[in-house]
RODO-2510 file (C-alpha; in nm, 4 decimals, decimal comma):
residues 190
     n   res          X          Y          Z
     1     m     7,2271    -9,0430     7,7437
     2     n     7,0030    -9,3264     7,8601
     3     l     6,9862    -9,6839     7,7361
     4     y     6,7234    -9,9414     7,8263
     5     l     6,7366   -10,3142     7,7526
     6     l     6,3924   -10,4655     7,7045
     7     h     6,2811   -10,8233     7,6483
     8     k     6,0188   -10,7752     7,3780
     9     p     5,7523   -11,0438     7,4055
    10     y     5,6100   -11,2459     7,1183
    11     r     5,3326   -11,0691     6,9265
    12     m     5,4255   -10,7153     7,0266
    13     l     5,5225   -10,4318     6,7937
    14     s     5,8639   -10,2656     6,8272
    15     q     5,7026    -9,9226     6,8395
    16     f     5,4999    -9,7149     7,0846
    17     t     5,1751    -9,6729     6,8898
    18     d     4,9512    -9,8815     6,6658
    19     r     4,6289    -9,7863     6,4907
    20     e     4,5134   -10,1486     6,4933
    21     g     4,5247   -10,1826     6,8729
    22     r     4,8017   -10,4440     6,8854
    23     p     5,0323   -10,4533     7,1889
    24     t     5,3166   -10,1987     7,1724
    25     l     5,6181   -10,0939     7,3751
    26     a     5,3953    -9,8365     7,5494
    27     d     5,2314   -10,1311     7,7279
    28     l     5,5654   -10,2098     7,8960
    29     i     5,7757    -9,8984     7,9366
    30     a     5,6526    -9,5438     8,0021
    31     i     5,9665    -9,3327     7,9733
    32     p     5,9204    -9,0243     7,7564
    33     g     6,1620    -8,9461     7,4746
    34     i     6,3073    -9,2926     7,4159
    35     y     6,2985    -9,4777     7,0859
    36     p     6,3944    -9,8286     6,9739
    37     a     6,7378    -9,8697     6,8167
    38     g     6,6314   -10,0988     6,5357
    39     r     6,3376   -10,3315     6,5372
    40     l     6,2318   -10,6839     6,6098
    41     d     5,9451   -10,8409     6,4156
    42     y     5,5995   -10,8762     6,5711
    43     d     5,6402   -11,2543     6,5883
    44     s     5,9985   -11,2476     6,7207
    45     e     6,1076   -11,2107     7,0820
    46     g     6,4047   -11,0909     7,2754
    47     l     6,6434   -10,8031     7,3176
    48     l     6,5391   -10,4587     7,2031
    49     l     6,7464   -10,1515     7,2895
    50     l     6,5777    -9,8165     7,3553
    51     t     6,7479    -9,4820     7,4018
    52     d     6,6997    -9,1059     7,3959
    53     d     7,0248    -9,0560     7,2007
    54     g     6,9917    -9,0345     6,8216
    55     d     7,3650    -9,0895     6,7624
    56     l     7,3552    -9,4056     6,9738
    57     i     7,0521    -9,5315     6,7791
    58     q     7,2532    -9,4840     6,4597
    59     r     7,5588    -9,6672     6,6012
    60     i     7,3433    -9,9582     6,7178
    61     a     7,1036    -9,9987     6,4265
    62     h     7,2829    -9,8931     6,1087
    63     p     7,4466   -10,1800     5,9128
    64     r     7,7533    -9,9627     5,8482
    65     y     7,8584   -10,0146     6,2133
    66     k     7,8320   -10,3941     6,1852
    67     q     7,6896   -10,4591     6,5333
    68     p     7,6522   -10,8371     6,5527
    69     k     7,3065   -10,9565     6,6475
    70     t     7,2743   -11,2999     6,8076
    71     y     6,9612   -11,5130     6,7991
    72     w     6,8451   -11,8414     6,9425
    73     v     6,6456   -12,0027     6,6657
    74     q     6,4185   -12,3035     6,7016
    75     v     6,3877   -12,4666     6,3607
    76     e     6,1793   -12,7454     6,2208
    77     g     6,3838   -13,0616     6,1781
    78     i     6,7523   -13,1188     6,2446
    79     p     6,9811   -12,9437     5,9949
    80     d     7,2716   -13,1541     5,8732
    81     a     7,6304   -13,0282     5,8451
    82     r     7,5837   -12,9272     5,4807
    83     a     7,2818   -12,7084     5,5639
    84     l     7,4690   -12,5428     5,8516
    85     d     7,7702   -12,4793     5,6264
    86     r     7,5421   -12,2913     5,3867
    87     l     7,4544   -12,0517     5,6699
    88     r     7,8190   -12,0232     5,7770
    89     d     7,9324   -11,9519     5,4206
    90     g     7,6504   -11,7098     5,3374
    91     l     7,3705   -11,7907     5,0978
    92     t     7,1702   -11,6077     4,8370
    93     l     6,8205   -11,4843     4,9190
    94     k     6,5803   -11,3049     4,6833
    95     d     6,7353   -10,9704     4,7823
    96     g     7,0932   -11,0895     4,7307
    97     p     7,3698   -11,2765     4,9120
    98     t     7,3988   -11,2763     5,2899
    99     r     7,7213   -11,2372     5,4784
   100     p     7,8528   -11,5478     5,6511
   101     a     7,6847   -11,6206     5,9835
   102     k     7,8451   -11,7458     6,3013
   103     l     7,6592   -12,0540     6,4053
   104     r     7,6466   -12,3321     6,6598
   105     r     7,3967   -12,5942     6,7647
   106     l     7,2312   -12,5504     7,1032
   107     e     7,0895   -12,8037     7,3383
   108     k     6,7376   -12,6918     7,4224
   109     p     6,8080   -12,3584     7,5931
   110     e     6,6261   -12,2487     7,9051
   111     v     6,3699   -12,0057     7,7682
   112     s     6,0400   -11,8763     7,8978
   113     p     5,7392   -12,0633     7,7645
   114     r     5,5772   -11,8844     7,4727
   115     q     5,2054   -11,8089     7,4572
   116     p     5,0710   -11,9548     7,2411
   117     p     5,3221   -12,2398     7,2390
   118     v     5,5153   -12,3293     6,9252
   119     r     5,3242   -12,5863     6,7226
   120     s     5,4506   -12,9380     6,7588
   121     r     5,4261   -13,2295     6,5201
   122     r     5,4680   -13,5810     6,6502
   123     h     5,6894   -13,7022     6,3669
   124     i     5,8940   -13,3877     6,3008
   125     p     6,1579   -13,3012     6,5614
   126     t     6,2820   -12,9493     6,6250
   127     s     6,6279   -12,8210     6,7075
   128     w     6,7896   -12,5012     6,8320
   129     l     7,0691   -12,2962     6,6758
   130     e     7,2590   -11,9910     6,7931
   131     l     7,3052   -11,7661     6,4909
   132     s     7,4952   -11,4348     6,4773
   133     i     7,4697   -11,1991     6,1821
   134     q     7,5914   -10,8467     6,1140
   135     e     7,3110   -10,7519     5,8796
   136     g     6,9522   -10,6778     5,9584
   137     r     6,7410   -10,7290     5,6491
   138     n     6,3690   -10,7778     5,6848
   139     r     6,3012   -11,1210     5,8394
   140     q     6,6528   -11,2265     5,7420
   141     v     6,7093   -11,5086     5,9915
   142     r     6,3707   -11,6621     5,9085
   143     r     6,4454   -11,6440     5,5371
   144     m     6,7921   -11,7944     5,5878
   145     t     6,6648   -12,0981     5,7794
   146     a     6,3828   -12,1461     5,5283
   147     a     6,6410   -12,1395     5,2455
   148     i     6,8193   -12,4401     5,3998
   149     g     6,4896   -12,6285     5,4369
   150     h     6,4407   -12,5738     5,8118
   151     p     6,1760   -12,3075     5,8785
   152     t     6,2036   -12,0981     6,1943
   153     l     5,9462   -12,1830     6,4588
   154     r     6,0705   -11,9481     6,7303
   155     l     6,3202   -11,6619     6,7183
   156     i     6,4711   -11,4964     7,0270
   157     r     6,7335   -11,2214     6,9955
   158     t     6,9768   -11,2680     7,2827
   159     a     7,2407   -11,0030     7,2082
   160     i     7,3173   -10,6870     7,0125
   161     g     7,6898   -10,6174     7,0159
   162     s     7,8014   -10,6418     7,3803
   163     w     7,4496   -10,5955     7,5236
   164     r     7,2912   -10,9213     7,6422
   165     l     6,9365   -11,0231     7,7250
   166     e     7,0650   -11,2218     8,0243
   167     n     6,7889   -11,2916     8,2789
   168     l     6,5212   -11,0502     8,1609
   169     a     6,1849   -11,2243     8,1339
   170     p     5,9477   -11,1287     7,8508
   171     g     5,8132   -10,7802     7,9212
   172     q     6,0897   -10,6859     8,1676
   173     w     6,3430   -10,4096     8,1135
   174     r     6,6436   -10,2575     8,2850
   175     r     6,8403    -9,9363     8,2528
   176     e     7,1999    -9,9710     8,1404
   177     v     7,4511    -9,7265     8,2824
   178     l     7,6485    -9,5708     7,9989
   179     h     7,9587    -9,3690     8,0468
   180     a     7,9989    -9,0906     7,7958
   181     p     8,3285    -9,1145     7,6109
   182     r     8,5799    -8,8541     7,7167
   183     s     8,6791    -8,5886     7,4697
   184     p     9,0451    -8,5805     7,3627
   185     s     9,0966    -8,2543     7,5532
   186     a     8,9641    -8,4117     7,8765
   187     r     9,2118    -8,6984     7,8409
   188     s     9,5079    -8,4638     7,8028
   189     k     9,4211    -8,2799     8,1286
   190     r     9,4803    -8,5896     8,3476
***
């Protein structure tokens, strides 16, 4: 069982092939037989897990296992306490209510510059939030921040469960050493 942590860059697909010629994971990692455990949108950045173990993919990606996913989100404007409480309490999107999110404000985090840079407007400030959710609906974080009136400008996934992006730069990856769980019979032989 192999697991790889990859920092997916902005404007890259979370798959190995594309008929339209857009950048894919194959441009970064050439290890046969691995697949992404979940996805990250083309215009989002950050942690993507890849493995050759189908059961592990299921445990990482399926909502039934409730793996928290943590994001650093740059939003337009400065959300007030009421707007942040809406995220913390859960809100209703077009496809139904969200679960409550864990949330905190961030000072501008140290992140790699994005190419192209996030648009800036002289009279509209931006702010950063750290948001953790246990769902993974299509473009959910972006839709949640838009619902409180603060559209997402930049989205970086920093963690999935206990796996962290840490110091990986965009396009870098590392292999994670996994220890297979012992079977009950192996434990009783100690």
